[in-house]
N, C-alpha and C positions, 0 to 999 in steps of 0.2 A: 722396092726390089733392089735399089743400090745397096743398101745396109746388106741384104742377104748375099749379094755378089760379094761384096767386100769380106762378110764373114767367111764364107766359103773358100775363097782365095788365100786369106789369112790361114785358115786351117788346114790347107792342103800344103801350102808352102811351096808348091811346085805349079806346072801349068795345068790349067783345066781348059778343056776344049770348049768352043762355042756352042757345040752342038749339045754337050752335056750341061750346060747352063739354060740352054732353050728347053731342053726337057725336064729338068729339075724344077725351073720356074714357070713353065708354061707360057713361053713368050717367044717372040721370033728373034732370029737372027740380029734384025736390025734394032729391035728394041735392047738386046743385050749390048750391041755396039755403041747405042747412044748412052746407056747407063754407065758405060765403062768410060766414055768419052766425058761426062758430066763428073765423073769421081776423079779423072785425070786434072780437069778444071780446078777441082778443089784441092788440088795439091797432092793426091796419090800418084806415085810412080807404079803403073801397071804396064808391063811389057805385052806386046802382042806379035806373037810369031806364027806365021802361016803353017798349017798343019799341026800346030802343036796348042795353040790357044792362047789363053792369058796367064800372065804369073804377076803377083804382088810383090815389089820389091821392097823388103821392109826397111824403113828408116825411121827417124823421129815421129813420134806418134802426132797425129793431127787431131784436135780437140774440136768436136762439133756434132752435128745431128747425126750424121751417118757413122761416125766412128761409135758414139755411144750405142746407137740402135745395133750395131753389128757385135758389140760385145755382150749385150743383154741375153742371159742363159736363164731367165726367171720365167713363170708363168704370168705372174701379173705385176709384181713389183717392178717399176721402171717401164711400164707400158700404158700410154705411149711416152715417149721422150719428147719433151718441147725444150728446144735449145734456142737461146738468146744471147747473142754478142754482148749485150748489155741491158740492165735491168736496174730499176731502183731499188728493189729487193725481191728474191725469189719468193720469200713468204707471202709478200703482198700479191704477186701475180698469182700464186697458187691460189690464194682465197678468193680472189676475183674469178679465177676459172672454176673453182667449186661452187661459187654462187652461181655460175651459168651452168652447171650440169656435169664439169668434168669428173671422171669416175675414180673410183680407187685404183692406185697404183701409178696414177699420172704422175710423172717427174718433171719438175720444171727445172732447168739448168741454165746458169749464165756463166759466161766468161768472166764477167766483171758486175759488180753492183755499184751503184752511186750512192745508196742509201741503206747499206747493210745494217741489220740490228742485232745485238745479243741480248741477254738476259737483262732484266731491269732498265730496259730503254738505252743500254749502251750501244755505241756506234760499233760496227764491224769494219774493219779495214779490208777492201774488197779490190784490189789492184787487177788489171786486166793481164791475161796471159800467163797467170802464176799459181792460182789457187783453184780449189773446188768449190763451188757454191750451188748447192741444190735444195729443193724442197719436194717432199713426197705428200701426196694428197691421199688420205684415209678416209673410210667412212665405216667405221667399225660399229657392229651392233652389240655394244657394251653401255653400262651405264654411266654417266658423265663422271663420277667420283672415281672410275677407274682409268681414266684417260690419262691422268700424270704417269702411269706404268708405262706407256708407250714410249717416253723418253728413255729410260734404262734399256728398253728393247733396242732401240736405234743405237744407244751407247754401244751396246754388245756388238751390233752388227759392223758399226765403224773400226772398233778395235781389231775384230776378226777380220775385217777387209784389209786394213793396213797390214795386218801380219801376213796374210796370205800374199798381198801385192809386194810388199818391201821385206818381209823377214824380220821386221822390228819387233821387239819385245813391249808392244803396246799394252797401257794400262789405263783404268778409270779412275779418274780421282771423282768421288761421289759428288754430285749425282750423275753428271753427264759430260764432264771435261775429259777428253782423251789426251792422255800424256805418254811422252816417251823421253826417257833418262829424266825424269822428273819435271818436264816443261811441256807446257799445254800447246797441243798442234792442232786441236779441233774444238769448236763450240758448237751448240746447237739451240734452237729456240722452237718450242710447239706451242701452236696456238689452236683455238677451236671456236666453232659456232655450236652452240647448244640451246636447246629450247625446253625448259622444264626437265623431262627426263630423257630426252632425246637428242643424240649427237647428230647435227647434219654433217659436219666434217671435222677433221683434225689434220692441220698440215704441220709436218716437222722440217724444219731448216737446217741444215747443216753446212758448216763452213770448215774445211780442211786446209791448212797451211801446207802446200806441196812444194812450191818453188823457192829458191833463194830470194830473201828479200830482207830490207831494214824495218824494223819494228818500230812503232812509236815509243818514246821513251819511257811512258809510264808502264808498257807490258814488256820491255825489252829484256828483262831479267827473268820472265816468267815462260815468254813465248818461243816456240822453236819451230822450224820448219823440216818436213820430211827429207827433203833432197839432202840438207845439211848432215841429218841424222843417218840417213842411208848411204850417203856419199855417193849418190847416182841419181839421175833425172828420174821423176815419178811419172808413169804413164797415167795420166789423169782419169781417161775413160775406162781403163782398166781397172782401176782402184774403185770409181764410182760403181761399176758394174758388180764387183766383187761385195761392195757394201749391200747393194740391192738383193744378192744372192743369200747373204747371211740373214738380212732383214725378214726377206720372205719366210725362211725358215724359223726363225725366232718368233716372229709375229704369229705365225699359225699355231705355235705351241703355246703362246699367249693367250690366244682366242680359245684354244681348246680348253685350258686349265681355268680361264677367267681371272687369273692373276699371274704373279711372277713365280709361283711355287716350283714349277717344272723348269725355271731357268735361274732360281736363286743362288745355287750352287755353282753355276758356271760363272755368273756375275761377281760372286764373291771370289774367285779365282783370279779376276782381272782387276779387282778393287785394290788399288795403291793404299789406300787409306787403312785396309784391314789390319787390325792388331797393332795400330799406330797411336800415338797420343795425338788428339785434335782439339782444337780450340772450336767450340760451337758459338757462332756469333748470333745469338738468339736476342730480338728486340726485348725481350723480357729480362735479358742479364747474360752476359758472357760467361761460358763455364768450359772447363775441360774434362777430359775422360779418354777412354781407348775405343777406338772404332771395332766393332765385332764383325761387320759384315751388315748385310741387309736382310729385311724379312720378306715375305712373300707380297707386301704391299709396296716394296721398293724405298720403305724407310730405313735410314740408318740407325743401327742399333750401338748407343753409346755408353760403355759401362762407366760410371763415375766411381771416384775413390771409394765411397761408402758401400759400393757393391751394386746399387741400384743400376737399373738399365732404362735409359730414356730412349724412345722411339722418335727420331728427328726427321720431320716432313720438309721435302726440299724446297717447297714453296714459301716457306717461312724464315728459312735461315740459311746462312753460310757456313762452311766449314773448311778450316785451315790447318795446315800442320803445325806442330809448336814452335818448329825453327823455320818455317818457309811456307812456301805454295803448298806442298803436299806433306 
């Protein structure tokens, strides 16, 4: 109920009577009073005036369970939210929860990670009070060989969520790095549990660099944070909710189509590599070509100098720009 009260006070932007809150949520005045008191203890400034009601005084955003819940305007993606001040890894926690029966749409969020991971076993720097770290649990009724397409779906959602929240021209570096002004602001890692032709669950972990920070030397030239690019503080809960809203929409289109055919055109509009020369770092030998977009399977189409087009699968290779990261 606290999240619902918070959402209503934020939406109104003015006083809401205690009586209206009681009637809307079917609780007593004492229950409303207690809920408001608990929100105040969490740091929210809520003004109470006799005969007028309660009013939320907007200040800097608080990041936690009730703030996230109050901003979720989706049917299933991001429900429930489970927030932690600290975790080893949101992906690890999500897998544990999925094994215990957590349903599709469960969102594991942490303020910091002590053992965050990226692709190919790389560590993910995860300081507290700075960035967004979350993992979404999915239980799709699709063949296991189609699960890799869920990562581009999340990539689209993150790109759109950042644009809606910050107004930045966010792009995607194939397959799933989110870039702003040519630098990476987000990475993601998908993992799944599968048995023969059945997917038990898929978890997609996302890390978004939101606050100002100093990056390790090995990534300082290619990494960026949204606050510096946007020149303003980033509301983490609002951004997370906007990503969930976009993901729910795109995921349902993906499930309906059975592939990325309905999202391919939109994804290609976000693709920073499109029509650019790229280096394909294939274990079988590096080669160059021009990226022409993705197909309905999410594979990158690379046109070589002889006019042939190769379909590049994300799990096997890396792609870099000829003169730099993108």
